[in-house]
C-alpha positions in Angstrom: 0.0 0.2 -0.4 1.2 3.6 -1.4 2.3 5.5 2.1 2.3 9.5 2.3 4.1 12.3 4.1 3.4 15.0 6.4 4.8 18.0 4.1 5.3 20.0 7.0 6.5 17.5 9.6 7.7 14.9 7.7 5.3 12.4 9.5 4.6 9.2 7.3 1.0 7.5 7.3 1.4 3.2 6.9 -1.4 2.2 6.2 -0.7 -1.3 7.2 -0.4 0.7 10.6 -3.1 3.5 10.2 -3.8 5.1 13.3 -5.4 4.2 15.7 -5.7 6.6 18.2 -7.5 8.4 16.3 -10.2 5.4 14.8 -8.4 4.3 11.4 -8.4 0.3 12.1 -4.9 -0.8 10.3 -5.1 -1.4 7.0 -6.9 1.5 5.5 -5.4 2.4 2.8 -5.0 6.6 2.2 -8.5 7.2 0.2 -10.2 5.7 3.1 -8.8 8.1 5.9 -11.4 10.5 6.5 -10.9 14.2 5.0 -11.1 15.4 9.1 -8.5 13.3 9.7 -5.3 14.7 11.0 -1.5 14.7 11.0 -0.6 13.3 14.3 2.0 15.1 14.6 1.3 18.6 13.9 -2.1 18.1 12.8 -1.8 19.1 9.4 -4.7 18.0 7.3 -4.4 15.0 4.4 -3.7 18.1 1.2 -0.8 18.9 3.2 0.6 14.9 2.7 2.0 13.4 -0.6 2.4 9.9 -1.6 6.0 8.3 -1.3 
């Protein structure tokens, strides 16, 4: 699965890990992450992430 990096702080969203603390289950593809999800490190929005 495609990983995405936060352009502001460098956090990497790994689909296999998800973001359980924010309600995003492991195995959740980037396209299925809710639009209101924010970076757990800096609060950036999905628009501030780029594929890597």
